[in-house]
MOPAC internal coordinates of N, CA, C and O (Angstrom, degrees):
PM7 1SCF
backbone

  N    0.0000 0     0.00 0     0.00 0    0    0    0
  C    1.4495 1     0.00 0     0.00 0    1    0    0
  C    1.5172 1   113.42 1     0.00 0    2    1    0
  O    1.2310 1   121.79 1   152.37 1    3    2    1
  N    1.2661 1   114.17 1   -27.63 1    3    2    1
  C    1.5046 1   116.42 1   176.29 1    5    3    2
  C    1.5301 1   112.33 1   -65.42 1    6    5    3
  O    1.2310 1   121.26 1   142.99 1    7    6    5
  N    1.3814 1   115.20 1   -37.01 1    7    6    5
  C    1.4897 1   116.45 1  -178.82 1    9    7    6
  C    1.5428 1   110.90 1   -67.61 1   10    9    7
  O    1.2310 1   121.04 1   157.09 1   11   10    9
  N    1.2951 1   115.62 1   -22.91 1   11   10    9
  C    1.4752 1   118.70 1   179.33 1   13   11   10
  C    1.5004 1   109.94 1   -89.24 1   14   13   11
  O    1.2310 1   120.43 1   176.86 1   15   14   13
  N    1.2653 1   116.79 1    -3.14 1   15   14   13
  C    1.5618 1   119.89 1   179.81 1   17   15   14
  C    1.4799 1   109.99 1    84.71 1   18   17   15
  O    1.2310 1   120.92 1  -155.94 1   19   18   17
  N    1.3586 1   115.85 1    24.06 1   19   18   17
  C    1.5341 1   117.76 1  -177.75 1   21   19   18
  C    1.4207 1   110.16 1  -112.65 1   22   21   19
  O    1.2310 1   117.27 1  -158.56 1   23   22   21
  N    1.3459 1   122.79 1    21.44 1   23   22   21
  C    1.4534 1   123.03 1  -177.35 1   25   23   22
  C    1.5252 1   113.84 1   -56.63 1   26   25   23
  O    1.2310 1   121.44 1   144.41 1   27   26   25
  N    1.3903 1   114.86 1   -35.59 1   27   26   25
  C    1.4364 1   113.69 1  -176.24 1   29   27   26
  C    1.4871 1   113.98 1   -74.16 1   30   29   27
  O    1.2310 1   120.67 1   167.72 1   31   30   29
  N    1.3556 1   116.33 1   -12.28 1   31   30   29
  C    1.4422 1   123.36 1   176.19 1   33   31   30
  C    1.5184 1   113.02 1   -83.96 1   34   33   31
  O    1.2310 1   120.14 1   162.68 1   35   34   33
  N    1.3683 1   117.33 1   -17.32 1   35   34   33
  C    1.3659 1   119.82 1  -170.40 1   37   35   34
  C    1.5228 1   111.83 1   -66.49 1   38   37   35
  O    1.2310 1   117.25 1   149.53 1   39   38   37
  N    1.2888 1   122.85 1   -30.47 1   39   38   37
  C    1.4379 1   123.51 1   172.88 1   41   39   38
  C    1.5440 1   116.04 1   -55.86 1   42   41   39
  O    1.2310 1   121.85 1   138.79 1   43   42   41
  N    1.2586 1   114.07 1   -41.21 1   43   42   41
  C    1.5086 1   119.76 1  -179.85 1   45   43   42
  C    1.6002 1   104.62 1   -67.41 1   46   45   43
  O    1.2310 1   120.79 1   133.35 1   47   46   45
  N    1.2318 1   116.09 1   -46.65 1   47   46   45
  C    1.4818 1   121.24 1  -175.87 1   49   47   46
  C    1.5325 1   108.85 1   -64.18 1   50   49   47
  O    1.2310 1   121.06 1   139.20 1   51   50   49
  N    1.3376 1   115.58 1   -40.80 1   51   50   49
  C    1.5027 1   120.09 1  -179.50 1   53   51   50
  C    1.4733 1   108.82 1   -62.28 1   54   53   51
  O    1.2310 1   119.40 1   136.97 1   55   54   53
  N    1.3113 1   118.75 1   -43.03 1   55   54   53
  C    1.4890 1   121.88 1  -177.37 1   57   55   54
  C    1.5144 1   109.46 1   -66.31 1   58   57   55
  O    1.2310 1   118.93 1   145.65 1   59   58   57
  N    1.3562 1   119.64 1   -34.35 1   59   58   57
  C    1.4703 1   121.55 1  -179.85 1   61   59   58
  C    1.4250 1   111.61 1   -69.80 1   62   61   59
  O    1.2310 1   119.40 1   149.42 1   63   62   61
  N    1.4383 1   118.75 1   -30.58 1   63   62   61
  C    1.4272 1   124.37 1  -177.37 1   65   63   62
  C    1.5296 1   112.89 1   -84.80 1   66   65   63
  O    1.2310 1   121.30 1   160.84 1   67   66   65
  N    1.3279 1   115.11 1   -19.16 1   67   66   65
  C    1.4686 1   119.64 1  -179.39 1   69   67   66
  C    1.4927 1   113.26 1   -59.98 1   70   69   67
  O    1.2310 1   120.10 1   -56.64 1   71   70   69
  N    1.3291 1   117.42 1   123.36 1   71   70   69
  C    1.4868 1   124.01 1   176.63 1   73   71   70
  C    1.4808 1   115.02 1    93.26 1   74   73   71
  O    1.2310 1   120.08 1   175.13 1   75   74   73
  N    1.3075 1   117.45 1    -4.87 1   75   74   73
  C    1.4189 1   119.12 1  -179.53 1   77   75   74
  C    1.5485 1   113.11 1   -98.39 1   78   77   75
  O    1.2310 1   120.83 1   175.43 1   79   78   77
  N    1.3174 1   116.02 1    -4.57 1   79   78   77
  C    1.4431 1   123.38 1   173.92 1   81   79   78
  C    1.4982 1   107.27 1  -120.77 1   82   81   79
  O    1.2310 1   119.81 1   -30.95 1   83   82   81
  N    1.3534 1   117.96 1   149.05 1   83   82   81
  C    1.4883 1   123.83 1   175.74 1   85   83   82
  C    1.4955 1   107.62 1   -80.57 1   86   85   83
  O    1.2310 1   118.49 1    -7.83 1   87   86   85
  N    1.2454 1   120.48 1   172.17 1   87   86   85
  C    1.4746 1   126.66 1  -175.96 1   89   87   86
  C    1.5216 1   108.67 1   -60.39 1   90   89   87
  O    1.2310 1   117.67 1   150.86 1   91   90   89
  N    1.3173 1   122.04 1   -29.14 1   91   90   89
  C    1.4468 1   124.62 1  -179.80 1   93   91   90
  C    1.5151 1   113.95 1   -95.20 1   94   93   91
  O    1.2310 1   121.34 1  -165.86 1   95   94   93
  N    1.3279 1   115.05 1    14.14 1   95   94   93
  C    1.5141 1   121.14 1   170.61 1   97   95   94
  C    1.5473 1   113.16 1    86.63 1   98   97   95
  O    1.2310 1   117.80 1  -171.39 1   99   98   97
  N    1.2527 1   121.79 1     8.61 1   99   98   97
  C    1.4204 1   123.85 1   177.55 1  101   99   98
  C    1.5565 1   111.01 1   -89.08 1  102  101   99
  O    1.2310 1   122.94 1   -43.87 1  103  102  101
  N    1.3986 1   111.97 1   136.13 1  103  102  101
  C    1.4634 1   115.23 1  -179.63 1  105  103  102
  C    1.5403 1   109.44 1   -63.02 1  106  105  103
  O    1.2310 1   122.36 1   -44.88 1  107  106  105
  N    1.3493 1   113.09 1   135.12 1  107  106  105
  C    1.5472 1   118.82 1  -176.13 1  109  107  106
  C    1.5469 1   106.03 1   -90.36 1  110  109  107
  O    1.2310 1   120.00 1   -89.75 1  111  110  109
  N    1.2907 1   117.60 1    90.25 1  111  110  109
  C    1.4556 1   124.50 1   179.56 1  113  111  110
  C    1.5402 1   110.51 1   -61.97 1  114  113  111
  O    1.2310 1   120.12 1   153.04 1  115  114  113
  N    1.2932 1   117.38 1   -26.96 1  115  114  113
  C    1.4717 1   118.69 1  -177.55 1  117  115  114
  C    1.4970 1   112.01 1   -80.90 1  118  117  115
  O    1.2310 1   118.59 1   173.14 1  119  118  117
  N    1.3557 1   120.29 1    -6.86 1  119  118  117
  C    1.4117 1   123.37 1   174.78 1  121  119  118
  C    1.5254 1   117.29 1  -101.46 1  122  121  119
  O    1.2310 1   123.28 1   156.93 1  123  122  121
  N    1.3313 1   111.31 1   -23.07 1  123  122  121
  C    1.5088 1   118.09 1  -179.72 1  125  123  122
  C    1.5145 1   111.65 1  -165.21 1  126  125  123
  O    1.2310 1   121.14 1   -46.81 1  127  126  125
  N    1.2852 1   115.43 1   133.19 1  127  126  125
  C    1.4805 1   115.64 1   175.37 1  129  127  126
  C    1.4805 1   112.66 1   -63.02 1  130  129  127
  O    1.2310 1   120.56 1   -38.55 1  131  130  129
  N    1.3292 1   116.53 1   141.45 1  131  130  129
  C    1.4591 1   121.34 1  -177.84 1  133  131  130
  C    1.4440 1   112.94 1   -58.98 1  134  133  131
  O    1.2310 1   119.41 1   136.03 1  135  134  133
  N    1.3085 1   118.73 1   -43.97 1  135  134  133
  C    1.4635 1   120.74 1   179.82 1  137  135  134
  C    1.5436 1   113.75 1   -62.39 1  138  137  135
  O    1.2310 1   120.73 1   146.59 1  139  138  137
  N    1.3511 1   116.21 1   -33.41 1  139  138  137
  C    1.5236 1   119.15 1   175.32 1  141  139  138
  C    1.4946 1   109.01 1   -69.49 1  142  141  139
  O    1.2310 1   121.09 1   141.99 1  143  142  141
  N    1.3275 1   115.51 1   -38.01 1  143  142  141
  C    1.4708 1   119.32 1   179.54 1  145  143  142
  C    1.5160 1   113.65 1   -61.78 1  146  145  143
  O    1.2310 1   122.31 1   132.53 1  147  146  145
  N    1.3446 1   113.19 1   -47.47 1  147  146  145
  C    1.4621 1   120.56 1   175.66 1  149  147  146
  C    1.5101 1   112.71 1   -60.39 1  150  149  147
  O    1.2310 1   118.77 1   139.00 1  151  150  149
  N    1.3280 1   119.96 1   -41.00 1  151  150  149
  C    1.3631 1   122.86 1   177.68 1  153  151  150
  C    1.5035 1   111.96 1   -61.76 1  154  153  151
  O    1.2310 1   121.43 1   134.42 1  155  154  153
  N    1.3825 1   114.87 1   -45.58 1  155  154  153
  C    1.4966 1   118.40 1   179.18 1  157  155  154
  C    1.4955 1   110.57 1   -62.59 1  158  157  155
  O    1.2310 1   118.93 1   136.94 1  159  158  157
  N    1.3152 1   119.65 1   -43.06 1  159  158  157
  C    1.4997 1   122.92 1   177.89 1  161  159  158
  C    1.4854 1   109.46 1   -55.72 1  162  161  159
  O    1.2310 1   120.43 1   130.46 1  163  162  161
  N    1.4325 1   116.79 1   -49.54 1  163  162  161
  C    1.4261 1   119.30 1  -177.26 1  165  163  162
  C    1.5627 1   112.32 1   -60.69 1  166  165  163
  O    1.2310 1   120.53 1   136.96 1  167  166  165
  N    1.3091 1   116.59 1   -43.04 1  167  166  165
  C    1.4731 1   122.15 1   172.67 1  169  167  166
  C    1.4858 1   112.20 1   -51.19 1  170  169  167
  O    1.2310 1   119.33 1   129.26 1  171  170  169
  N    1.3706 1   118.89 1   -50.74 1  171  170  169
  C    1.3937 1   125.29 1   178.65 1  173  171  170
  C    1.4827 1   111.95 1   -59.12 1  174  173  171
  O    1.2310 1   119.77 1   130.82 1  175  174  173
  N    1.3981 1   118.04 1   -49.18 1  175  174  173
  C    1.3947 1   123.60 1   178.11 1  177  175  174
  C    1.5557 1   114.18 1   -55.70 1  178  177  175
  O    1.2310 1   122.86 1   141.97 1  179  178  177
  N    1.3873 1   112.13 1   -38.03 1  179  178  177
  C    1.4436 1   118.73 1   179.34 1  181  179  178
  C    1.5502 1   108.36 1   -66.31 1  182  181  179
  O    1.2310 1   120.27 1   139.05 1  183  182  181
  N    1.2466 1   117.08 1   -40.95 1  183  182  181
  C    1.5068 1   119.43 1   175.68 1  185  183  182
  C    1.5059 1   112.91 1   -58.35 1  186  185  183
  O    1.2310 1   122.81 1   127.94 1  187  186  185
  N    1.2884 1   112.22 1   -52.06 1  187  186  185
  C    1.5247 1   120.39 1   179.44 1  189  187  186
  C    1.5432 1   111.05 1   -58.36 1  190  189  187
  O    1.2310 1   121.37 1   136.50 1  191  190  189
  N    1.3479 1   114.98 1   -43.50 1  191  190  189
  C    1.4482 1   116.56 1   179.08 1  193  191  190
  C    1.4898 1   114.08 1   -65.98 1  194  193  191
  O    1.2310 1   120.31 1   144.43 1  195  194  193
  N    1.3187 1   117.01 1   -35.57 1  195  194  193
  C    1.4757 1   120.35 1   177.54 1  197  195  194
  C    1.5178 1   111.91 1   -69.79 1  198  197  195
  O    1.2310 1   120.19 1   138.77 1  199  198  197
  N    1.3957 1   117.25 1   -41.23 1  199  198  197
  C    1.4158 1   120.24 1   177.34 1  201  199  198
  C    1.5244 1   113.21 1   -63.96 1  202  201  199
  O    1.2310 1   121.39 1   140.30 1  203  202  201
  N    1.3450 1   114.95 1   -39.70 1  203  202  201
  C    1.4452 1   118.98 1  -172.86 1  205  203  202
  C    1.5038 1   113.75 1   -83.82 1  206  205  203
  O    1.2310 1   120.45 1   139.27 1  207  206  205
  N    1.3123 1   116.74 1   -40.73 1  207  206  205
  C    1.5011 1   124.51 1  -168.78 1  209  207  206
  C    1.4937 1   110.56 1  -123.20 1  210  209  207
  O    1.2310 1   117.64 1   172.05 1  211  210  209
  N    1.3394 1   122.09 1    -7.95 1  211  210  209
  C    1.4251 1   123.55 1  -177.85 1  213  211  210
  C    1.4983 1   114.02 1    66.76 1  214  213  211
  O    1.2310 1   120.77 1  -154.54 1  215  214  213
  N    1.3306 1   116.14 1    25.46 1  215  214  213
  C    1.5290 1   122.08 1  -177.78 1  217  215  214
  C    1.4975 1   107.21 1  -152.05 1  218  217  215
  O    1.2310 1   123.56 1   -74.72 1  219  218  217
  N    1.3839 1   110.78 1   105.28 1  219  218  217
  C    1.5022 1   114.56 1   178.31 1  221  219  218
  C    1.5713 1   109.75 1   -82.07 1  222  221  219
  O    1.2310 1   119.72 1   171.25 1  223  222  221
  N    1.3790 1   118.15 1    -8.75 1  223  222  221
  C    1.4464 1   118.78 1   178.79 1  225  223  222
  C    1.5403 1   115.77 1   -66.02 1  226  225  223
  O    1.2310 1   122.02 1   163.99 1  227  226  225
  N    1.3171 1   113.73 1   -16.01 1  227  226  225
  C    1.5325 1   119.34 1  -175.60 1  229  227  226
  C    1.5676 1   108.33 1   -63.60 1  230  229  227
  O    1.2310 1   120.85 1   157.01 1  231  230  229
  N    1.3337 1   115.98 1   -22.99 1  231  230  229
  C    1.4373 1   118.32 1   179.88 1  233  231  230
  C    1.5318 1   115.12 1  -102.29 1  234  233  231
  O    1.2310 1   121.14 1  -174.46 1  235  234  233
  N    1.3095 1   115.43 1     5.54 1  235  234  233
  C    1.4394 1   119.80 1   174.36 1  237  235  234
  C    1.5098 1   110.92 1   -53.65 1  238  237  235
  O    1.2310 1   120.53 1   -41.51 1  239  238  237
  N    1.3086 1   116.60 1   138.49 1  239  238  237
  C    1.3886 1   118.76 1  -179.55 1  241  239  238
  C    1.4986 1   117.49 1    92.77 1  242  241  239
  O    1.2310 1   121.35 1   170.14 1  243  242  241
  N    1.3941 1   115.02 1    -9.86 1  243  242  241
  C    1.4314 1   120.38 1  -178.73 1  245  243  242
  C    1.5237 1   110.98 1   -59.41 1  246  245  243
  O    1.2310 1   120.93 1   125.30 1  247  246  245
  N    1.3430 1   115.82 1   -54.70 1  247  246  245
  C    1.4846 1   118.49 1  -177.97 1  249  247  246
  C    1.5023 1   115.60 1   -59.50 1  250  249  247
  O    1.2310 1   121.96 1   133.92 1  251  250  249
  N    1.3719 1   113.85 1   -46.08 1  251  250  249
  C    1.4536 1   117.34 1   177.06 1  253  251  250
  C    1.4966 1   112.33 1   -61.49 1  254  253  251
  O    1.2310 1   118.69 1   136.99 1  255  254  253
  N    1.3482 1   120.11 1   -43.01 1  255  254  253
  C    1.4636 1   121.21 1   178.25 1  257  255  254
  C    1.5487 1   112.20 1   -59.90 1  258  257  255
  O    1.2310 1   120.22 1   134.51 1  259  258  257
  N    1.3187 1   117.18 1   -45.49 1  259  258  257
  C    1.4799 1   122.87 1  -173.26 1  261  259  258
  C    1.5913 1   105.37 1   -70.29 1  262  261  259
  O    1.2310 1   119.59 1   135.46 1  263  262  261
  N    1.2990 1   118.39 1   -44.54 1  263  262  261
  C    1.4591 1   118.15 1   178.92 1  265  263  262
  C    1.5785 1   113.97 1   -63.72 1  266  265  263
  O    1.2310 1   120.72 1   139.05 1  267  266  265
  N    1.3283 1   116.22 1   -40.95 1  267  266  265
  C    1.3773 1   118.05 1   176.40 1  269  267  266
  C    1.5500 1   114.97 1   -63.35 1  270  269  267
  O    1.2310 1   120.02 1   143.68 1  271  270  269
  N    1.3479 1   117.56 1   -36.32 1  271  270  269
  C    1.3496 1   120.29 1  -176.84 1  273  271  270
  C    1.5480 1   117.77 1   -88.61 1  274  273  271
  O    1.2310 1   121.40 1   156.05 1  275  274  273
  N    1.3656 1   114.93 1   -23.95 1  275  274  273
  C    1.4050 1   116.91 1  -176.21 1  277  275  274
  C    1.4253 1   118.26 1  -122.93 1  278  277  275
  O    1.2310 1   119.40 1   177.80 1  279  278  277
  N    1.3382 1   118.76 1    -2.20 1  279  278  277
  C    1.4904 1   118.89 1  -178.12 1  281  279  278
  C    1.5255 1   108.18 1   -93.96 1  282  281  279
  O    1.2310 1   117.98 1   174.27 1  283  282  281
  N    1.2836 1   121.45 1    -5.73 1  283  282  281
  C    1.4696 1   121.15 1   177.37 1  285  283  282
  C    1.4889 1   105.76 1    79.89 1  286  285  283
  O    1.2310 1   120.10 1   180.00 1  287  286  285

């Protein structure tokens, strides 16, 4: 994120990710549904994209891509 100039946004993203992964890095399905997590991350990315570039469309397709590749 720092390379993209988004380092100041990392704190917000890190707070959002806190608690959804176990200590060994596995997604904690018992705490949050994966589809809800992906939706939340996409919303956050849209806000960041809007603040940084004035265009939230740059993250369109994120949710669909992630769900197709990681939901089985």
